[in-house]
N, C-alpha and C positions, 0 to 999 in steps of 0.2 A: 755662516759663511763670512769670511773677512770682507770688510767694506770695499777694499780695492778690487777684490774678485767680483763682488756684487756689481760694482760699476762696470767692470769689464764685460760681465755676462749680460748686463743690461744694455749693452751697445753704446755706452758713453765714450769709451776710448780703450786703448790697450792698457794693460796693467801699469806699465811704466808711465804712460801719460796720465792715467787715473791717479797715480801717486802724486803727480805734480798738481793736479786739480785739487786733491785733498789738502795738500800743503798750502795751497793758495787760499784756503778758508772758503772755498766755494761750495762745500758739501755740508748738508745738515742732516741729522737723524732725529726724528721726532721733535723738530723745531730747534735743536741745539747744534751749533756749528761743531763739526768734528774734524780734528786734524790727525787722528791716528788711523793709518790705513789698515791696521790689524783689528780694528773694532769689529766685533761680531754683530751681524745684522741678519734679519730674516725678512720674508715677504710681509710679515706683520708690521715691520717698522716703516715709518714714513721717511724714505730716503729721497733727498732732493739735491739737484745740482743747479745752482743759480736760480733757485726757486721752483724749478720744474721737477715734478715727481718722477722717479726712476722705477720702472717695473721690469722684471725679467721677461724676456721675449724669446721665442724659439730661435735656435741658432740657425743662421744662414751663411753660406759661403758662396761667393760669386767670382767667376773669372771674367776679366775684361781684357780685350785687346786694345790697349791704350794708344790713341793716335798722338802724333806730335802736337805740342801746344796745349795739351790737357794736363793739368797739374794733379799731383797725387795727394790731394787733400779732401777732407769731407766737405769743406766749405771754401769758397774762393771769393775774398772781398773785392778783388779787382775785376778786370774784364775777361780774364781767361776762364775757360770751363773747368769745373772740378770733376774728377773722375766719377764720383758718386752719381752724377747726373746721367751717366751712361747706363745705370742699372734701374730696372723697373721693379722697385721694392719699397714698401713702406717701413721696413726695418731701419734702425739707426746703424747704418753701415759705415765703416771707415777702412781706409787702405791698410793692407798688411805690408809694411815697409813702404818703399816709394820707388818710382822711376822718374828720372829727370824729365822735365817738360819736353826736351828735344829728343828723348828716347821713346821707343814704341814697344808694344808687346804685352806679355802676360803680367797682369797685376791682379791680386786677389783683394776682395773686399769682404768683410765679415762683421758680425756683431758678437763673435765669440772671442773674447779677450785672451783666454788661455791659449787657444790655438794660435792666435796672432803672435802671442809672446813666444811660443815654441818655434814658430817658423822664422822669427826675426832675431831672437836672442843669439849672440855669437857662440855661446857654449853648445848650442844644438847643431850648429854647422850644417844646416840644410842647404844642399847645393842649388845654385842658380845658373842656368845655361843661357848664354847670349850668342847671337850672331852679329859679328862686328865687321863692317866694311872699312878698310883702312885706306888712307890716302895713297900709300905706296905699297907694293908687294913686300911682305915681310920676308927676310932671309931665314934660312934654317937656324942660324944662330939666334935671331930674334925670337923665333918660335921656342927654342930651347930655353931662353932666358925667361920668357913669359910663363912657361910651364914650371920652371924651377922656382920662380919668384923673383920679383924686382924690388928695388928699394924706392919707396915713396917718402914724402916729407913726414908722414906719420908712421914710418917704420916699414920693414920689408913685408911683402905679400906672402901668403902661404902658397904652397905648390898648387897649380891649376892644371886642368886637362885642356889641351889646346890641339885643335885639328884644323887642317886647311880644307876649306870647302871649294875655293876657287883661287885665282891668282891673288886677289886682294881681300878675300872674305875668309874670316876665321870663325870657328865655333869654340867658345871659351866657357868652361864650367868652373866656377869659383865657389868657395864655401865661406866667404866673408861678405860683409855688407857695408863697406866703407863708401863714403860719398864719391860718386863718379869714378868708381874704382877701375872699371875696364878702360875708360877713356884715359885715366891717369897712367895705367899700365902701358898703354900704347905709347903715350908721350915719353915714358921712361926708356923706351927702346928707340926713341927718335922718330916716331911715327905719329899718326893722328887718325882718330876714328871719325869717319864722315857720316856713318849711320849705325845705329845700335838698336837691336831688337832682342828683348828677353823672350826666349822660346820655351823655357822649362823652369819649373820650381819643384825640387824633390822629384817624385815620380810623375808629377803632373806635366803634361805637354800642352802647348798652346794649340796645336793641331791646326785645323782649317777655319778657326773662328775668325770671321772678317774683322778688319780694323774698325774700331768704333762700336763693336757689338759686345754683348755680354751674355753669359748663361749661368744659371745656378748649378752648382756641383751636386752630383748625386751622393747618396750615403756612402757608396763604395769608394768614391773619389776622396771624400772627406776622411774616411777611415784610413785610406792610404797615406794621406798627409800626416795624420797622427802617427802612423807607423814610421814614416820618414823621420819625424822628429825623435821618436824613441830610438830608432836604429842609429841615427847620427849623433845623438846626445850622449852625455856622460853616463857611465855605467857604475 
């Protein structure tokens, strides 16, 4: 197994983050610092990150209904709570993507780096569904613009699915993962998001999971997420 995949499967970080850890000379194999993410390793090798030995552990995937003020990190050096603190597991979990501290809703945590990569990499285009409450009721033209795509400072957005739930509340499904994208889309049509909740990722729905609570996904749910990535990804 390649070193970067070994670290991801060992719950250290996603593959992209693991590549940065390797490049920073923080990884050793059998006592030798290694900077090649493609280096082949097995369980027989002594693989360490910052001196701590890394062993493979059973894959876990958890869903959290993230409250406001909680940050989407594995560790939080400041005063705010990290999302991993909401999960009762001894596994080395880390968030799959992120939600802004002032946004709520569905966030996955896992120690399966390959699944995390599939669900967050732009080329797999796994859909994310949000419920956004806007400051002002959007017009029919605003709805059309959001669905067709709007221009942001980092380029135009891809088409989205937009449905009106109430006068000021929209359901928006996007297939991109830009920073604060839904909030910026609203600003592009002269509006403002006052609250934002992620309610779906691929085929997975937040359901009635209470705010601040978590639950471990079952095998069928994890299999569905893999299928989502295969169905949405390149062929």
